[in-house]
N, C-alpha and C positions, 0 to 999 in steps of 0.2 A: 156727624156723618162723615165730615172731611177727615177727622181723626181716624175713624174706622177704616176709610178707604186707604189712607196712608199706611196704617199698620198692616192692612191686608196686602198691599203692594210690597211693602218691606218684607213681609213673610215670604211672598212669592219669589222675590229676588234672592233671598237667602237660600231658598231651595234650588233656584236655577243656577246661582253662582257655584262654580266647581269647588270642591275641597282639594287642598293641595298637600303634597307630601314629598317624598324623595324624587330625585331626578329620574325620569322614565328610563327603563332599560332600553338599550340599543341606541340611545342618543348621547351617550357620554362622550364619544369621540368628537362630535360636532361642537359641543360646549367647551371641551378642552381646547380645541383649536381656536374657537372664538375668543376665549379669555386669555390664553397663556402664550400666544405666539403672534408675531407680526414680521413683516419684511424688515430688512436691516435699517432702512431709513425711518422707520416708525416704531422702533422697539420701545420708545418711551411711553407708548400707549398701552403696553402690556399691563394687565391688572395685577396688583399685589394680592397675596393670599387673602387679606382682609377684604379687599374690594371684590374678589371673586367668590366670596362665601355666599351661601344661600341667605336670602334676606326676606323680610316681610313687606308686603304692600297692604295698605289699608284703604278700603273703599268707604267713602263718606257720602251719605245720602243727601243730595242737594236738589231742591225743586227745580224742574227744568226751565222755568221762566227766569231763573237767575243764572243760567248757563248759556254759553255760546256753543251751539251744537251744529256741526257741519257733517252732512251725510253725502256720500258719493251717490251718483245715480244708480249704482249697482251695489249699494251697501247690503242689500238683503242676501247677496251671494256669500257674504263673509260669515264664517262659523260663529262669530260673536253677535250676529245680528239679533238673535233671540234674546240675548241678555242686555245689550246696550241700546238697541234701536226701537223697541216696541213700547217702551214705557213713557207715556206722555207726561205723567205727573212728576217724575224725578229720574235722575240718572246718577250713577256713582262717579265720584272722583277718586282716582287711585293715587295714593300718597306713599312715598318711600318711608321706611321705618326711621331713617335718620332725621326725618323732619316731622315725625309724629307729634313731638312735644310742642311744635309751633302751631299745630292745627287747631288749637283753641281759638285762633284768630277767625277761622272759618266757622267754628262752632259758636263763637260770640256773635258773628254776623247772622248766623242762622240758628237761633236757640232751639229750634225743633229738629235740627239735623241729627240723624241716627247714624251710628258707626257700624259698618259691616264687620264681620269676622275678618281676621287677618288672612292674607293670601301669600303664597310663596313665589319667589322669582329669583332669577340670577342676572346680575349685571353683565353687559357685554361691552366690548371696546367701542368707543364712540361716545358722544355726548348723550347721557341720560337714556340709554337704550337698555331694555330688559327683555328677558325671555321668561314667559310664564307657562306653567304646565298644570295638567290635571292629574290628581292622584289616581293611579290605575290606568291612565290613558297610555297608549303606545307611543304617542308623539306629544311634544310640547304644544301648547294651544295657540300662542300668538307671540309676536313681538310687540312690546309697548315702548313708545317714545314719550317719556315723562319729563316735563319741564316745570320747575317752580322757581319763582323769584320773590324775594322778600324786601320790604323797605319801601320808602316813598318814591324812589327813583327806578323801580323795577320796569322792565320792558313788558309789553303786552305779549304774553306767551301764546295767545290765540292765533297769532299770525302764522306761525310755523305749521300748525295743524290745518288751518284753513287752506294755506297754499298747497300743502301736500295733497289734500283731498281734491281740490279743483284741478291741479295738474294731473292727478291720477285719472280724473274724468277724461281729460284730453288724451292721455296715453291709452286708456281702455278703448276709446273711440278709434284712435289711429291704428291700434293693434288688433282690431276686430278681424277675426278670420286668419290671423297670422300664426297659428299654432305650428305650422310646418316650417317656420322660418329659422328654427334653431335658437331663437331669442325668447327669453322669458323674463318675468319680473314679479316682484312681490307687491300686490296692490295695497294702497292705503285708503280705506274707504270711510273712515269714521274718526272724528276728533271732538273732544269736549274741552271747554275752557271756562274758567271761573276767575273773576277779578273783582276784588272788593277791598278798598283801603290798602292795607300793607301787604296783601298777598295777590300774586298773579300765578295761576296754576293751570296747566293743561296737559292733556295726553292725547296721542293719536294711536290708533290700532293699525299695526302693519301686519298684514296677513302672513302666516307662516307657510301656507300653501301657495305656490306660484300660480299665476293665471292659467297656464296650460298644463299644470301637473296632472290633472285627471285625464286629459286628452292624450298626452304624449309621454307621461312618466313611465319608467320601466321598473320592473320588480327587482332587477339586479343592480340598480343605480344607487349611489350614495351621495348625499348633499354635503359639500365641503366649502368652507369660506376660503377664498383665495388668499387672503392675507395670512392665514394660518398654515398654509401648506407649501409655500414657495421657499423650501429649505431642504438641504441634503438629508437631514435626519429623517424627515417624514418619508421621503421617497425611498431611502434605504430600508426603512421598516416595511414598506409595501413591496419592495423588490422591483421598483421601477427606476428609470433613469431620469433625473431632473432635467438635464440639458436637452435630452431628446424630447421629453414631454413638453417643455416650454416651446421649442421650435416647431414641433409637429402637431401639437394639440392646442395648447393655450393661445399662442400668438395668432395662428390662423383663425381660430374661433373668435378671438377678441377683435381682430381686424375686420372680419366679415360682419360681426355684430355692429361695430361702430359705423361702418360704411352703410349698412342697411338702415340703421336708425337715422343717420344724418341725411343721407341723400334720398332715401325713400320715404321716411316718416318725419324728418325735421325734429328729431329728439336728440338732445346732447346731454350725455351723462357726465357727472363728476366722477370719472371712472377710476379713482384710485382703488387699490385691491380690497379695501375694507368695504366697498360698495358692490363687490362682485362675488357671486356664488356659482360654483360649477356643480353639475350633476354628472358624475363619472361612473363608468362601469367598474364595480368594485373588484373585479378580477384583473382587468387589463389597464385601467386608468384612462381609457378612451372617454373623451367628453361627449356626452349625449346632447347636452344643451347648456347654455350659459344664461344666468339671470342677473338682473341688476336690482338695486334697492336704493332707499333714501330719496324718495321722489320729490321732496320739497326742494332739493338742490339741483334738480334737473331743469335745463333750459329748453324752451320750445321755440322753434323757428316756424311760425305759422305760414310763411310764404310757400313752403313746399306743398302744403295742402291747398292753399289758395290758388296756386298755379294749376291745380287739377280740378278746380271748381268745387272744392270740398270745405267750404267755410264752416259747416256745421260742427266740425271737430272742436272748434275753439270757443264755443258759446260760454262754457263755464269760466273762461278766463275773465269775463266781465265781472265776476263776483269776487275776484281777488282784490286785496287791499293795496298791493304793490305789484309792480311789473315783474313778471317771470319770463319775459320774452327775451330771446337770445341776443337781440341787437342792442338792448337798452342798458348795458353795463360797460363801464370803462375801467381800465386798469393802468397802473403806474409803470409796470415793467416795460421797458422799451422793446424787449424781445417778444412781447405779446401785443401785437397791433390791434387786435379785435377780440371781442368776447369768444367768438368761435375758436380762434387760435388759442385762447386761454384754456378752453375745455380740452382741446387736443393736447396742449402742453401738459395739463394735469394728468391726462391719460398717459402721456409719455413717461411721467414720473413712475406710474404704476407698472408700465411695461418693462422698464429696465431695472426694477428693484429685485429681480430674482437672483441677481449675481453681483458681486463686486468686481468681477473680472472685466477690465476695460475692453478687451477684444470681444468677449462674449456679448457685452452690451451693444457694441456696434453691429454684431451679427443679428442680434434680436431686433434692433431698430430697423435694420435693412429688410429683414423678413417681414416685419409688420407693414412697412410702407409698400413692399412688393405685393402683398395680399390685399392691402387697402386699395391700392390703385387698380388692381385687377378686378376687385369687386365693384368699384365705381364704374369701370367700363362695362361690366356685365349688367349692372342695374340700369345705366343710362343709355347704353349703346353709343357712347361718346368716348373717343380716345383722350387719355390724359395729355394735355398740351406738352409739347416738347420743352417749353420754357420752364415748366414746373419740374420736370424730371432733371433738367440741367441745373436748376437751383438746388435741388436735393443733392446732386453729385458735388456741387460746389460747397454745400453745407457740410457734407461728410469730410471733404478735404480740409475745411476750416476747423472742424472738430478734431481732426487728426493733429492739427497744429496747436490745439488748445484754445482757440478763440471762438468756439461755438459749442453749444450743448446739444445733446441728442434730443432732449425734450423740445428745444426750440426748433430744431430741424423739422421734427414731426408736426409741431404746431403751425409753423409757417407753410409747410407743404399742404396741410389740410385746409388752412385758411385760403390759400391761393386757389385750390381746387373748388372750394365752396363758392368763392367769388365768381369763378368761371361758370359754374352751374347756375348761379343766380342771374348772371348777365343773359344767359340763353333763355332762362325761364321768363325773365322780365320782358324780353323782346317779344315773346309769343303771347304774354299776358296783357301787355299794354296795347290798347287800341286808341290812338290819338283822336280818331274821328268820333269816339264816344264821349270825350271829355270836353268840358268848357272851362275856360279860365275864370277863377273866382277873384274879384277885386280885393286887394288887401287893404282893409280899413278897420274902423273901430268894431263894426259888427262881426266881420270875419275873424278878427283877433279874439273877440269874446267867445265865438264858437270854438275856435281852436283851443282856447284855454279850458273849456269844458271837456273837450276830448282828451286833453292831457291829464286831467284830474281823474277821469274814469278809465284810464288805461286802454284807450281805443286805438292809439297810434302804434305802429311798428316803425321804428327808425332803422333804416338799413345800414347807415354808416354814421355812428355817433360823432366821430371826429370830423366828418365832413360837414356837420352842422355847426362847427365852430368850437367844439369842446376841446380844451387843451389837455394834452396828456398829463396825467397826474392829478387832474381835477375831476372829482365825481359830482355830478349834478344831484343834489339832494332834494329838490322840490320841483314841482311842475312850474312854479313861478319863475325860478331862475332859468329853467330850460326855455320857457317862453321868451324871456328877455333875449337869450342868445338867438333864438329862432327869429325874432322880430328884427334883430340887427341884420340878419341875412336878407330879409325881405326889404328892409330900408335901403340896403345897398344894391337892390335889384339883382341879387345873386341867386334868387330862387322865385318860383311862381307856384301858385296854388291852383289845383284843378279838381273838378267834380264831375261825375258822370251820372248823377241821380241815385247812386247807390254807395259809392265810396269816394274818399277824398285822398289825393296824394300831393306830395311836395316834390317838385322837380327842380333840380339845380340847373340854372341857365346854361344851356349848351353842355350839359353834363349828365351824370347818372341820377336816378331817382334817390331821394333822400328819405322819404317816409310815406307810409300808406295807412290811412284810417279805414279799416274794413268792418268794424263792428259798430257802425252807427245805428242808433235807434231810429224808429220811424219819425219821431219828433225831430231828431237832429237832421235827418235827411230833408224833412220838410223845411227846416230853417234855412238850409243851404239852397234849396230850390226857390224859396221866397227871395233870398238874397240875389240869386241870379235873375229872377223875374224882375225884381226892382231895378237892377242894373240894366237889364234889357230895355225896360220901358224908358229909363232915363236916357239911354243912348239914342233910342228912336226919337225921343222928344227933342234932343239936341240937334239931330239931323233934320228934323222936320220944321222946327220952330226957332232954333237958335238957343244959345246957352241961357239967355235971359228968361225966356218962357220956361225952359226946363227946370230952372231953379225954383219956380213957383209951383211945380207939380205936387200934388198930394201924395202921401205914402201909398204903398201897395194896399189894395182893398183886403180886408180881413174876412170877408164872408166866405163861406165854404164853396159856394158856386164860383166866386171869383178866383179862389185859389186853384180849383180844379181846372178852370179854363186856362189860367196862366201857367200852370205846371204841367199840362198835358204833353207839351213838347219837350219838357226837361227830364221827365222820368225815362228810365231805360226802355 
């Protein structure tokens, strides 16, 4: 009976899976630009003819209980949902043809595995990215991100897909109802991973249709990858002017998109040109909207939503295996003081790669910051501080003398502006009267360690926690040691308000906030405070000697409710 069901399902999947053939008509330009061109700083990534050639993918039938499957909350909206998401008994693994001969490792591990017919795809620039299409369809079907590692020392490829899908959930929640923002993105709603012995294999499905395409897409627009078009030859062929387009279309749209995502949504792109796609009027070149992709490399700043009372956006982050929060990365470059500055610095590299001309680069960078600052003021109703504008002017003066880079100027300016916004948001968010100090001892340290392991903390300033530039914290244990050293020197205190926990530097700025506490974790901190409260009262009433003989906090439910009633919000 099981064999019959498996064969029946396999037959159904073979019918459902598309047949593949030649590249669809009308899509040749996009593929040519994706494969064969890049900005002058990244020309080494252009594909060779052999790499760019049409290739085969093979789908291998693996029982779903042997796979790690991650589905977005909105995975059913993806065109591939009917093929990939509804089959509980099994799911296909897509394997590149250059690794087909090694797939006997999977077949050995799964003697009953059935191999699907081969499918066609084209490789894109970037690591392990492919475009697949359906024979006879007017458009390619989807992007696939395929990762395979062999040998005993391989990394777990499931991490990338899992992170992409969970961050995608956050982005879809944050961007709900934002179709009129001019900002769009390519959702990643599904990933599958397999790991056994010598093979670790995974793929994620990156939708080819943007989130808002059906709502705001126009019939006369064409989709173009930014890394493939920023060159004179392309614009000459179109009859457009590259310099004018960059200054009047590309840079204003990019600056407005970044300001909107950062200050309104708390989304930070790894915004080099390879991750940007524009939808332009095919006659005039005017940008209708700009879209981003590669969601696994996006950083999330949850405090933007928390300050608005919108904690629900970030629930899916609890399911990630490693932090993807903007504050929890450190970098060695002295010109990049914080992770936020890093992302703007990376964006700066993409902004100035449309030309090698030194004077044009300066003009482009100034235009970007002009629009970026104006958009910040429009979104927040706050003026950009004069000190930031002064530092930008000084930065350009230093760049003229050769002692500063344009990317660094933009990174530092954005970082300063983000710190300014954070200070104002925190002042309105933090209510001292709602918080009680938590004693730092063995029990509170144990609780903090649990929070570090399940990615519950947001650390606002990693260097302020004692992290030395050039040293990256690789484990929650080493981070905890550094954190405890600060507590031991009385340089920071711990506070809890019944719902969230935060670390405050003595007479200084907040260091970190734990906002995704489970009900069990909240209860543990309430019990800790209740125990401390009883101990303090005993000391005051009977002296230290009697207090040391007190029994622990009662564990009965009625006792807990009584003691915690005044500690909850």
